[in-house]
A tleap script that builds the chain and sets N, CA, C and O, in Angstrom:
source leaprc.protein.ff14SB
mol = sequence {
  NMET ARG ALA LEU VAL LEU ALA LEU ALA PHE
  ALA LEU ALA PRO LEU GLN CYS GLY THR ALA
  PRO ARG GLU HIE PRO GLU PHE GLU ASP SER
  PRO PRO GLN ALA LEU TRP GLU LEU SER GLU
  ARG PHE GLU ALA GLU GLY ASP GLU SER ALA
  ARG ARG ARG THR LEU GLU GLN ILE ILE GLU
  ARG TYR PRO SER SER ARG PHE ALA GLU ARG
  ALA ARG VAL THR LEU GLY ARG ALA CGLU
}
set mol.1.N position { 3.683 42.314 14.485 }
set mol.1.CA position { 4.810 41.443 14.217 }
set mol.1.C position { 4.421 39.967 14.395 }
set mol.1.O position { 4.781 39.112 13.586 }
set mol.2.N position { 3.687 39.697 15.460 }
set mol.2.CA position { 3.273 38.322 15.735 }
set mol.2.C position { 2.399 37.776 14.603 }
set mol.2.O position { 2.528 36.616 14.210 }
set mol.3.N position { 1.513 38.624 14.088 }
set mol.3.CA position { 0.645 38.212 12.998 }
set mol.3.C position { 1.460 37.884 11.748 }
set mol.3.O position { 1.125 36.949 11.020 }
set mol.4.N position { 2.514 38.634 11.497 }
set mol.4.CA position { 3.374 38.391 10.344 }
set mol.4.C position { 4.084 37.046 10.475 }
set mol.4.O position { 4.171 36.289 9.508 }
set mol.5.N position { 4.586 36.754 11.661 }
set mol.5.CA position { 5.273 35.485 11.899 }
set mol.5.C position { 4.302 34.318 11.718 }
set mol.5.O position { 4.661 33.314 11.103 }
set mol.6.N position { 3.093 34.431 12.237 }
set mol.6.CA position { 2.098 33.374 12.080 }
set mol.6.C position { 1.706 33.201 10.616 }
set mol.6.O position { 1.555 32.075 10.142 }
set mol.7.N position { 1.543 34.302 9.905 }
set mol.7.CA position { 1.187 34.219 8.490 }
set mol.7.C position { 2.289 33.512 7.704 }
set mol.7.O position { 1.991 32.680 6.847 }
set mol.8.N position { 3.538 33.825 7.976 }
set mol.8.CA position { 4.655 33.164 7.300 }
set mol.8.C position { 4.710 31.679 7.644 }
set mol.8.O position { 4.962 30.843 6.777 }
set mol.9.N position { 4.474 31.361 8.907 }
set mol.9.CA position { 4.506 29.962 9.336 }
set mol.9.C position { 3.445 29.156 8.599 }
set mol.9.O position { 3.724 28.051 8.134 }
set mol.10.N position { 2.227 29.693 8.484 }
set mol.10.CA position { 1.163 28.982 7.775 }
set mol.10.C position { 1.439 28.898 6.281 }
set mol.10.O position { 1.111 27.900 5.639 }
set mol.11.N position { 2.038 29.942 5.730 }
set mol.11.CA position { 2.321 29.946 4.296 }
set mol.11.C position { 3.416 28.951 3.931 }
set mol.11.O position { 3.374 28.351 2.857 }
set mol.12.N position { 4.395 28.769 4.813 }
set mol.12.CA position { 5.531 27.896 4.519 }
set mol.12.C position { 5.337 26.458 5.007 }
set mol.12.O position { 6.103 25.575 4.621 }
set mol.13.N position { 4.342 26.211 5.834 }
set mol.13.CA position { 4.129 24.877 6.396 }
set mol.13.C position { 3.993 23.797 5.330 }
set mol.13.O position { 4.593 22.734 5.491 }
set mol.14.N position { 3.234 24.006 4.240 }
set mol.14.CA position { 3.135 22.935 3.237 }
set mol.14.C position { 4.481 22.571 2.613 }
set mol.14.O position { 4.672 21.430 2.194 }
set mol.15.N position { 5.392 23.496 2.547 }
set mol.15.CA position { 6.701 23.216 1.976 }
set mol.15.C position { 7.536 22.316 2.875 }
set mol.15.O position { 8.434 21.622 2.399 }
set mol.16.N position { 7.249 22.324 4.152 }
set mol.16.CA position { 8.012 21.535 5.103 }
set mol.16.C position { 7.491 20.108 5.213 }
set mol.16.O position { 8.200 19.236 5.716 }
set mol.17.N position { 6.295 19.854 4.764 }
set mol.17.CA position { 5.657 18.560 4.974 }
set mol.17.C position { 5.480 17.780 3.678 }
set mol.17.O position { 4.605 16.919 3.591 }
set mol.18.N position { 6.272 18.061 2.702 }
set mol.18.CA position { 6.112 17.387 1.422 }
set mol.18.C position { 6.464 15.919 1.497 }
set mol.18.O position { 7.335 15.521 2.271 }
set mol.19.N position { 5.791 15.111 0.695 }
set mol.19.CA position { 6.086 13.683 0.606 }
set mol.19.C position { 6.242 13.314 -0.862 }
set mol.19.O position { 5.727 13.995 -1.748 }
set mol.20.N position { 6.942 12.255 -1.093 }
set mol.20.CA position { 7.133 11.784 -2.464 }
set mol.20.C position { 5.820 11.234 -2.998 }
set mol.20.O position { 5.035 10.669 -2.236 }
set mol.21.N position { 5.569 11.388 -4.290 }
set mol.21.CA position { 4.331 10.825 -4.845 }
set mol.21.C position { 4.333 9.309 -4.726 }
set mol.21.O position { 5.377 8.666 -4.843 }
set mol.22.N position { 3.159 8.748 -4.494 }
set mol.22.CA position { 3.032 7.305 -4.337 }
set mol.22.C position { 2.903 6.643 -5.688 }
set mol.22.O position { 2.317 7.201 -6.616 }
set mol.23.N position { 3.452 5.457 -5.789 }
set mol.23.CA position { 3.362 4.705 -7.034 }
set mol.23.C position { 1.918 4.298 -7.322 }
set mol.23.O position { 1.472 4.336 -8.469 }
set mol.24.N position { 1.183 3.905 -6.261 }
set mol.24.CA position { -0.214 3.488 -6.403 }
set mol.24.C position { -1.062 4.286 -5.411 }
set mol.24.O position { -1.409 3.768 -4.350 }
set mol.25.N position { -1.405 5.542 -5.739 }
set mol.25.CA position { -2.125 6.364 -4.764 }
set mol.25.C position { -3.508 5.842 -4.414 }
set mol.25.O position { -4.070 6.248 -3.397 }
set mol.26.N position { -4.077 4.951 -5.226 }
set mol.26.CA position { -5.405 4.434 -4.932 }
set mol.26.C position { -5.382 3.404 -3.810 }
set mol.26.O position { -6.437 3.075 -3.267 }
set mol.27.N position { -4.228 2.892 -3.451 }
set mol.27.CA position { -4.127 1.890 -2.385 }
set mol.27.C position { -4.048 2.566 -1.026 }
set mol.27.O position { -3.507 3.663 -0.894 }
set mol.28.N position { -4.574 1.919 -0.052 }
set mol.28.CA position { -4.475 2.379 1.314 }
set mol.28.C position { -3.165 1.889 1.925 }
set mol.28.O position { -2.559 0.937 1.434 }
set mol.29.N position { -2.744 2.536 2.981 }
set mol.29.CA position { -1.563 2.055 3.702 }
set mol.29.C position { -2.033 1.016 4.710 }
set mol.29.O position { -2.698 1.356 5.689 }
set mol.30.N position { -1.696 -0.235 4.481 }
set mol.30.CA position { -2.150 -1.287 5.380 }
set mol.30.C position { -1.268 -2.513 5.204 }
set mol.30.O position { -0.583 -2.652 4.191 }
set mol.31.N position { -1.286 -3.408 6.195 }
set mol.31.CA position { -0.522 -4.652 6.055 }
set mol.31.C position { -0.937 -5.481 4.832 }
set mol.31.O position { -0.063 -6.005 4.142 }
set mol.32.N position { -2.248 -5.618 4.534 }
set mol.32.CA position { -2.583 -6.397 3.344 }
set mol.32.C position { -2.036 -5.750 2.066 }
set mol.32.O position { -1.637 -6.446 1.133 }
set mol.33.N position { -2.023 -4.427 2.035 }
set mol.33.CA position { -1.464 -3.732 0.883 }
set mol.33.C position { 0.023 -4.037 0.743 }
set mol.33.O position { 0.502 -4.309 -0.357 }
set mol.34.N position { 0.745 -3.993 1.847 }
set mol.34.CA position { 2.186 -4.262 1.809 }
set mol.34.C position { 2.452 -5.680 1.317 }
set mol.34.O position { 3.367 -5.906 0.525 }
set mol.35.N position { 1.650 -6.633 1.786 }
set mol.35.CA position { 1.819 -8.012 1.329 }
set mol.35.C position { 1.478 -8.144 -0.159 }
set mol.35.O position { 2.153 -8.868 -0.891 }
set mol.36.N position { 0.437 -7.447 -0.599 }
set mol.36.CA position { 0.076 -7.495 -2.019 }
set mol.36.C position { 1.231 -6.966 -2.872 }
set mol.36.O position { 1.607 -7.575 -3.873 }
set mol.37.N position { 1.788 -5.820 -2.459 }
set mol.37.CA position { 2.899 -5.241 -3.214 }
set mol.37.C position { 4.112 -6.167 -3.205 }
set mol.37.O position { 4.838 -6.253 -4.195 }
set mol.38.N position { 4.330 -6.857 -2.088 }
set mol.38.CA position { 5.418 -7.833 -2.026 }
set mol.38.C position { 5.162 -8.974 -3.007 }
set mol.38.O position { 6.082 -9.434 -3.682 }
set mol.39.N position { 3.924 -9.426 -3.084 }
set mol.39.CA position { 3.605 -10.509 -4.028 }
set mol.39.C position { 3.832 -10.054 -5.470 }
set mol.39.O position { 4.249 -10.845 -6.317 }
set mol.40.N position { 3.562 -8.802 -5.740 }
set mol.40.CA position { 3.804 -8.260 -7.086 }
set mol.40.C position { 5.305 -8.242 -7.395 }
set mol.40.O position { 5.722 -8.512 -8.521 }
set mol.41.N position { 6.098 -7.924 -6.388 }
set mol.41.CA position { 7.555 -7.939 -6.570 }
set mol.41.C position { 8.058 -9.352 -6.844 }
set mol.41.O position { 8.899 -9.565 -7.717 }
set mol.42.N position { 7.533 -10.316 -6.084 }
set mol.42.CA position { 7.918 -11.712 -6.312 }
set mol.42.C position { 7.554 -12.146 -7.730 }
set mol.42.O position { 8.320 -12.855 -8.382 }
set mol.43.N position { 6.389 -11.719 -8.203 }
set mol.43.CA position { 5.986 -12.060 -9.562 }
set mol.43.C position { 6.967 -11.468 -10.577 }
set mol.43.O position { 7.372 -12.144 -11.523 }
set mol.44.N position { 7.340 -10.219 -10.377 }
set mol.44.CA position { 8.274 -9.555 -11.292 }
set mol.44.C position { 9.636 -10.250 -11.302 }
set mol.44.O position { 10.321 -10.287 -12.324 }
set mol.45.N position { 10.015 -10.799 -10.146 }
set mol.45.CA position { 11.303 -11.493 -10.036 }
set mol.45.C position { 11.219 -12.952 -10.497 }
set mol.45.O position { 12.237 -13.640 -10.579 }
set mol.46.N position { 10.010 -13.418 -10.795 }
set mol.46.CA position { 9.845 -14.796 -11.245 }
set mol.46.C position { 9.807 -15.825 -10.133 }
set mol.46.O position { 9.970 -17.017 -10.391 }
set mol.47.N position { 9.593 -15.385 -8.893 }
set mol.47.CA position { 9.545 -16.307 -7.753 }
set mol.47.C position { 8.088 -16.646 -7.450 }
set mol.47.O position { 7.490 -16.080 -6.535 }
set mol.48.N position { 7.525 -17.566 -8.220 }
set mol.48.CA position { 6.109 -17.907 -8.101 }
set mol.48.C position { 5.775 -18.556 -6.760 }
set mol.48.O position { 4.684 -18.343 -6.230 }
set mol.49.N position { 6.683 -19.333 -6.213 }
set mol.49.CA position { 6.452 -19.974 -4.916 }
set mol.49.C position { 6.283 -18.930 -3.816 }
set mol.49.O position { 5.356 -19.017 -3.010 }
set mol.50.N position { 7.171 -17.949 -3.783 }
set mol.50.CA position { 7.084 -16.888 -2.768 }
set mol.50.C position { 5.834 -16.051 -2.976 }
set mol.50.O position { 5.195 -15.625 -2.014 }
set mol.51.N position { 5.489 -15.816 -4.230 }
set mol.51.CA position { 4.274 -15.051 -4.516 }
set mol.51.C position { 3.050 -15.780 -3.992 }
set mol.51.O position { 2.196 -15.178 -3.342 }
set mol.52.N position { 2.961 -17.064 -4.270 }
set mol.52.CA position { 1.815 -17.857 -3.824 }
set mol.52.C position { 1.708 -17.857 -2.290 }
set mol.52.O position { 0.618 -17.682 -1.744 }
set mol.53.N position { 2.833 -18.053 -1.603 }
set mol.53.CA position { 2.819 -18.049 -0.128 }
set mol.53.C position { 2.361 -16.688 0.404 }
set mol.53.O position { 1.616 -16.623 1.382 }
set mol.54.N position { 2.799 -15.617 -0.229 }
set mol.54.CA position { 2.427 -14.278 0.217 }
set mol.54.C position { 0.939 -14.037 0.001 }
set mol.54.O position { 0.272 -13.469 0.866 }
set mol.55.N position { 0.416 -14.459 -1.133 }
set mol.55.CA position { -1.016 -14.318 -1.395 }
set mol.55.C position { -1.832 -15.139 -0.400 }
set mol.55.O position { -2.892 -14.698 0.044 }
set mol.56.N position { -1.352 -16.319 -0.050 }
set mol.56.CA position { -2.050 -17.149 0.940 }
set mol.56.C position { -2.044 -16.485 2.317 }
set mol.56.O position { -3.016 -16.598 3.063 }
set mol.57.N position { -0.960 -15.797 2.654 }
set mol.57.CA position { -0.914 -15.067 3.931 }
set mol.57.C position { -1.958 -13.965 3.964 }
set mol.57.O position { -2.610 -13.758 4.987 }
set mol.58.N position { -2.123 -13.260 2.858 }
set mol.58.CA position { -3.143 -12.206 2.807 }
set mol.58.C position { -4.518 -12.796 3.093 }
set mol.58.O position { -5.286 -12.245 3.881 }
set mol.59.N position { -4.821 -13.913 2.453 }
set mol.59.CA position { -6.130 -14.557 2.624 }
set mol.59.C position { -6.327 -15.021 4.061 }
set mol.59.O position { -7.401 -14.829 4.631 }
set mol.60.N position { -5.307 -15.625 4.648 }
set mol.60.CA position { -5.416 -16.148 6.013 }
set mol.60.C position { -5.505 -15.040 7.058 }
set mol.60.O position { -6.331 -15.111 7.967 }
set mol.61.N position { -4.667 -14.026 6.936 }
set mol.61.CA position { -4.592 -12.990 7.974 }
set mol.61.C position { -5.614 -11.872 7.811 }
set mol.61.O position { -6.059 -11.293 8.801 }
set mol.62.N position { -5.989 -11.565 6.579 }
set mol.62.CA position { -6.875 -10.430 6.310 }
set mol.62.C position { -7.995 -10.853 5.354 }
set mol.62.O position { -8.125 -10.288 4.268 }
set mol.63.N position { -8.804 -11.841 5.750 }
set mol.63.CA position { -9.788 -12.429 4.833 }
set mol.63.C position { -10.845 -11.454 4.311 }
set mol.63.O position { -11.410 -11.687 3.242 }
set mol.64.N position { -11.119 -10.391 5.022 }
set mol.64.CA position { -12.162 -9.463 4.564 }
set mol.64.C position { -11.615 -8.259 3.804 }
set mol.64.O position { -12.385 -7.385 3.403 }
set mol.65.N position { -10.311 -8.197 3.601 }
set mol.65.CA position { -9.738 -7.057 2.894 }
set mol.65.C position { -9.930 -7.200 1.388 }
set mol.65.O position { -10.119 -8.304 0.877 }
set mol.66.N position { -9.880 -6.083 0.694 }
set mol.66.CA position { -10.012 -6.154 -0.766 }
set mol.66.C position { -8.817 -6.863 -1.392 }
set mol.66.O position { -8.919 -7.411 -2.490 }
set mol.67.N position { -7.689 -6.852 -0.696 }
set mol.67.CA position { -6.508 -7.541 -1.204 }
set mol.67.C position { -6.668 -9.054 -1.092 }
set mol.67.O position { -6.110 -9.800 -1.896 }
set mol.68.N position { -7.429 -9.506 -0.093 }
set mol.68.CA position { -7.704 -10.946 0.028 }
set mol.68.C position { -8.538 -11.413 -1.163 }
set mol.68.O position { -8.315 -12.499 -1.697 }
set mol.69.N position { -9.486 -10.595 -1.568 }
set mol.69.CA position { -10.292 -10.952 -2.734 }
set mol.69.C position { -9.423 -11.015 -3.986 }
set mol.69.O position { -9.572 -11.925 -4.801 }
set mol.70.N position { -8.532 -10.067 -4.139 }
set mol.70.CA position { -7.614 -10.087 -5.284 }
set mol.70.C position { -6.730 -11.329 -5.235 }
set mol.70.O position { -6.467 -11.963 -6.257 }
set mol.71.N position { -6.277 -11.665 -4.025 }
set mol.71.CA position { -5.422 -12.845 -3.866 }
set mol.71.C position { -6.188 -14.113 -4.236 }
set mol.71.O position { -5.646 -14.997 -4.899 }
set mol.72.N position { -7.452 -14.202 -3.806 }
set mol.72.CA position { -8.270 -15.380 -4.150 }
set mol.72.C position { -8.418 -15.509 -5.665 }
set mol.72.O position { -8.282 -16.600 -6.220 }
set mol.73.N position { -8.695 -14.393 -6.323 }
set mol.73.CA position { -8.848 -14.414 -7.781 }
set mol.73.C position { -7.533 -14.846 -8.439 }
set mol.73.O position { -7.528 -15.664 -9.359 }
set mol.74.N position { -6.433 -14.290 -7.960 }
set mol.74.CA position { -5.118 -14.621 -8.530 }
set mol.74.C position { -4.795 -16.099 -8.366 }
set mol.74.O position { -4.210 -16.725 -9.249 }
set mol.75.N position { -5.188 -16.647 -7.213 }
set mol.75.CA position { -4.912 -18.058 -6.947 }
set mol.75.C position { -5.985 -18.985 -7.516 }
set mol.75.O position { -5.881 -20.205 -7.392 }
set mol.76.N position { -6.999 -18.419 -8.130 }
set mol.76.CA position { -8.069 -19.230 -8.706 }
set mol.76.C position { -9.049 -19.740 -7.676 }
set mol.76.O position { -9.681 -20.777 -7.877 }
set mol.77.N position { -9.183 -19.017 -6.563 }
set mol.77.CA position { -10.097 -19.430 -5.489 }
set mol.77.C position { -11.223 -18.424 -5.287 }
set mol.77.O position { -11.729 -18.277 -4.174 }
set mol.78.N position { -11.613 -17.744 -6.329 }
set mol.78.CA position { -12.654 -16.715 -6.199 }
set mol.78.C position { -13.935 -17.322 -5.629 }
set mol.78.O position { -14.353 -18.414 -6.012 }
set mol.79.N position { -14.533 -16.592 -4.719 }
set mol.79.CA position { -15.767 -17.086 -4.043 }
set mol.79.C position { -16.981 -16.393 -4.594 }
set mol.79.O position { -18.099 -16.668 -4.160 }
savepdb mol mol.pdb
quit
């Protein structure tokens, strides 16, 4: 009986832990990623000033992240 309960628990476990698909699965979960996505939202809304400030924050706070490099390119500061 115990083996049956354990087998059912393992079989049903994936159904209990489902998550919604990610819009950009290639991105990591990180603060620079969140700021990058925020800058993309500002761009979509036409708020270029907020986008620029957000990209500058990525560069200042996370200079070695891949998002900082993207921000530099976007701002025309590629190194």
